[in-house]
C-alpha positions in Angstrom: -4.9 22.3 15.1 -7.2 19.7 13.5 -6.8 16.0 13.9 -6.0 15.6 10.2 -3.2 18.2 10.5 -1.8 16.5 13.6 -1.9 13.1 11.8 0.2 14.3 8.8 2.7 16.0 11.0 3.2 12.7 12.8 3.6 11.1 9.4 6.8 13.1 8.9 8.3 11.7 12.0 11.3 10.2 10.2 12.3 13.7 8.9 12.0 15.4 12.3 13.4 13.0 14.9 16.2 15.3 15.8 13.6 17.7 17.1 12.2 15.2 19.5 13.2 14.7 23.1 15.6 11.8 23.7 16.1 9.2 26.3 18.6 6.4 27.0 17.6 2.9 26.1 18.4 -0.1 28.4 21.4 -0.8 26.1 22.7 2.7 26.6 21.7 4.1 23.2 20.2 7.5 22.9 16.8 7.2 21.3 13.8 9.5 20.8 11.5 9.7 23.7 8.1 7.9 23.3 5.5 9.7 21.3 2.0 8.6 20.4 2.0 7.0 16.9 -1.3 6.7 15.0 -0.8 3.0 14.1 1.2 1.9 17.2 1.7 -1.9 17.0 -1.1 -2.5 14.5 -0.2 -5.3 12.1 -0.2 -4.4 8.4 0.3 -6.6 5.3 1.5 -4.7 2.2 1.5 -6.8 -1.0 4.0 -5.9 -3.7 6.0 -4.0 -1.1 9.5 -4.7 -2.4 9.4 -1.7 -4.7 7.4 1.3 -6.1 4.2 2.3 -4.4 4.1 -0.8 -2.2 7.5 0.0 -0.8 6.5 3.6 -0.1 3.4 2.4 1.7 5.3 -0.1 3.8 7.8 2.5 4.9 5.2 5.1 5.7 2.9 2.7 7.7 6.0 1.6 9.7 6.8 5.3 10.4 3.3 5.6 11.8 4.0 2.8 14.2 2.7 -0.3 12.4 4.4 -3.7 12.3 4.6 -4.6 8.6 4.8 -7.7 6.6 6.7 -6.8 3.4 5.3 -9.1 0.7 7.1 -9.8 -2.5 6.9 -12.3 -5.4 10.5 -12.6 -6.7 12.5 -9.7 -5.4 13.8 -11.2 -2.2 16.8 -8.9 -1.9 14.7 -5.8 -2.4 12.1 -6.9 0.1 14.9 -7.6 2.7 16.2 -4.1 2.1 12.8 -2.6 2.8 12.4 -4.6 6.1 16.0 -3.7 7.1 15.3 -0.1 6.5 12.2 -0.3 8.7 13.9 -2.2 11.5 16.9 0.1 11.6 15.0 3.4 11.4 14.8 5.8 14.4 11.0 5.4 14.3 11.5 1.7 15.2 13.1 2.9 18.4 10.1 4.9 19.2 7.6 2.1 18.4 9.6 -0.6 20.2 9.0 -4.4 20.1 11.3 -5.7 17.5 11.2 -6.7 14.7 9.0 -4.0 13.2 9.0 -5.7 9.8 9.4 -9.2 8.3 9.3 -10.3 4.7 7.1 -12.9 3.1 7.2 -14.4 -0.4 3.7 -15.0 -1.8 1.9 -15.0 -5.1 -1.3 -13.1 -4.6 -3.0 -15.0 -7.4 -2.7 -18.3 -5.5 -5.2 -19.0 -2.7 -2.9 -21.1 -0.5 -0.1 -18.5 -0.7 -2.5 -15.6 0.3 -3.6 -17.7 3.3 0.1 -18.3 4.2 0.7 -14.6 4.0 -1.8 -13.9 6.7 -0.5 -16.9 8.7 3.0 -15.3 8.6 1.7 -12.0 9.8 -0.1 -13.5 12.8 2.8 -15.8 13.7 5.5 -13.1 13.4 3.7 -10.5 15.5 1.4 -12.6 17.7 -1.6 -10.5 16.7 -4.4 -10.5 14.1 -3.9 -8.4 11.0 -5.3 -4.9 11.4 -4.5 -3.5 7.9 -4.3 -5.0 4.4 -2.9 -2.9 1.6 -3.0 -4.7 -1.7 -0.5 -3.0 -3.9 0.7 -6.0 -6.0 -0.1 -5.4 -9.7 1.3 -5.8 -13.2 0.8 -4.5 -16.7 2.2 -5.0 -20.2 4.9 -2.3 -20.7 4.7 -2.8 -24.5 1.3 -1.0 -24.5 -0.6 -3.4 -26.9 -4.0 -2.4 -28.2 -6.8 -4.7 -27.3 -6.7 -6.2 -30.8 -3.1 -7.1 -30.3 -3.2 -8.3 -26.7 -2.5 -12.0 -26.4 -4.8 -14.2 -24.3 -1.7 -15.2 -22.2 -1.0 -11.6 -21.3 -4.7 -10.9 -20.6 -4.9 -13.9 -18.3 -1.7 -13.0 -16.5 -2.8 -9.4 -15.8 -6.2 -10.5 -14.6 -4.7 -13.3 -12.5 -2.5 -10.8 -10.5 -4.6 -7.7 -10.6 -8.2 -9.0 -10.4 -7.9 -12.5 -9.0 -5.1 -11.4 -6.6 -7.3 -8.6 -5.3 -10.2 -11.0 -4.9 -8.2 -13.5 -2.9 -6.7 -10.8 -0.7 -10.2 -9.3 -0.1 -11.6 -12.8 0.6 -8.9 -13.6 3.2 -8.9 -10.2 4.7 -12.7 -10.2 5.1 -12.4 -13.3 7.4 -9.1 -12.4 9.2 -8.7 -8.7 9.5 -9.5 -7.6 13.1 -13.0 -6.3 13.5 -14.7 -4.0 16.0 -13.0 -0.9 14.7 -9.5 -0.3 13.4 -9.7 -2.9 10.6 -8.7 -1.6 7.2 -8.7 -3.1 3.7 -7.1 -0.7 1.2 -6.9 -1.7 -2.4 -4.7 0.0 -5.0 -6.4 0.7 -8.4 -5.4 3.2 -11.1 -6.6 6.6 -12.3 -6.6 4.9 -15.7 -10.0 3.6 -15.0 -11.4 7.1 -14.8 -9.5 8.2 -17.9 -8.8 5.2 -20.2 -5.9 5.4 -22.6 -5.0 3.3 -25.6 -2.6 0.4 -25.0 -3.6 -0.5 -21.5 -7.0 -2.1 -22.0 -6.4 -5.3 -20.1 -4.7 -3.4 -17.2 -7.5 -0.8 -17.0 -10.2 -3.5 -17.1 -8.5 -5.5 -14.3 -8.4 -2.3 -12.1 -12.0 -1.5 -12.8 -12.8 -5.0 -11.4 -10.8 -4.1 -8.3 -12.8 -0.9 -7.8 -16.2 -2.7 -8.1 -15.0 -5.4 -5.8 -13.9 -3.0 -3.1 -17.2 -1.1 -3.1 -19.1 -4.3 -2.8 -16.9 -5.6 0.0 -17.4 -2.4 2.0 -21.2 -3.1 2.0 -20.7 -6.8 2.8 -18.6 -5.9 5.8 -21.5 -4.1 7.5 -21.4 -4.5 11.2 -17.8 -5.7 11.4 -16.1 -2.3 12.0 -13.8 -3.0 9.0 -13.7 -0.4 6.3 -12.7 -1.1 2.6 -11.5 1.6 0.3 -9.7 1.9 -3.0 -6.9 4.3 -3.8 -6.3 5.1 -7.5 -2.9 6.7 -8.3 -2.1 8.4 -11.5 1.3 8.3 -13.2 3.8 7.6 -10.4 7.6 7.7 -10.6 8.3 4.0 -10.2 10.2 1.3 -12.1 6.9 0.0 -13.4 6.2 3.4 -15.1 9.7 3.9 -16.4 9.8 0.4 -17.7 7.2 1.2 -20.4 7.9 4.9 -21.1 10.7 6.7 -22.8 11.8 10.2 -21.7 9.5 11.9 -24.3 6.5 10.0 -23.1 7.1 10.8 -19.5 7.5 14.5 -20.5 4.0 14.4 -22.1 2.5 13.0 -19.0 4.0 15.7 -16.9 2.7 18.4 -19.2 -0.8 17.1 -18.8 -0.7 17.3 -15.0 -1.9 20.6 -13.5 0.8 20.3 -10.8 3.5 19.8 -13.4 5.1 16.6 -12.2 4.8 12.9 -11.8 3.4 11.5 -8.6 5.8 10.0 -6.0 5.1 6.8 -4.0 4.9 9.0 -0.9 2.0 10.9 -2.4 0.0 7.6 -2.4 1.5 6.4 0.9 0.3 9.5 2.9 -3.3 8.9 1.8 -3.1 5.2 2.6 -1.7 6.0 6.0 -4.6 8.3 6.7 -7.1 5.8 5.6 -5.4 3.2 7.9 -5.6 5.4 10.9 -8.5 6.1 13.3 -8.9 9.5 11.6 -9.9 7.7 8.4 -12.6 5.6 10.0 -15.6 7.4 8.5 -14.3 6.9 4.9 -15.6 3.6 3.7 -16.5 2.1 0.3 -14.9 5.0 -1.5 -12.6 5.4 -4.5 -10.0 8.1 -4.0 -7.9 9.4 -6.9 -4.3 10.5 -6.2 -3.1 12.0 -9.5 -2.3 15.7 -9.1 -5.5 16.7 -10.9 -4.7 15.0 -14.2 -8.1 13.2 -14.0 
């Protein structure tokens, strides 16, 4: 069995815990016996983790053994639910050392708040950050053409998507643990590879993310830190459904060779692999996750 196959089998640990050996905890609870987890006790920051792709990534990294900072901007209750789900999961019993997840409010477009996000991670877990996944992003769900896009909307989209990515990369380049195991993973969009009318500002902001990530990977030469960009296609999240009616969603599905929308887990599994030791040799790359639609 290959290392990659073994990794993905481990990634499904939450679905297969009943098949694992069990042992009694000091409190008398019956918990799964210890197994080797790919990201055991590595500290991960996931921005935009209260919902959608970010939520899926946070849950998956935790299932692989990581201790996770669940970042959010305004959805405090949703972020708390994600952290609670991680901390109460059977995988948390395997990984040990509680808590496995904490929440942190931060606007990625503001330098001081991005710095505070890394401070929170280091203080909560007593360790440098090993993994940054920048999933925070916005678009205009009214799909305005470029000619009709207001300067205010353009500025807001670039502030979060481009400036936010820049600030996260800037802080991560200085504070993610080097000497191997350090991972910077940015979330872009397959829209950059196949532009569509109505999302010009969003697509341009994500193109900036891709260029920035490839540049960062070269600038991190000698640190042992990799930087990669994952570009999802249409994914079944609130963000997508907020701007599409049922007919529009159906048309997107019809264009996909696999005949469905993506799920947050489709993206999360790739991010988990990139974050692991098995993904070490992948660096400075753009990886599309879209079922073949692009």
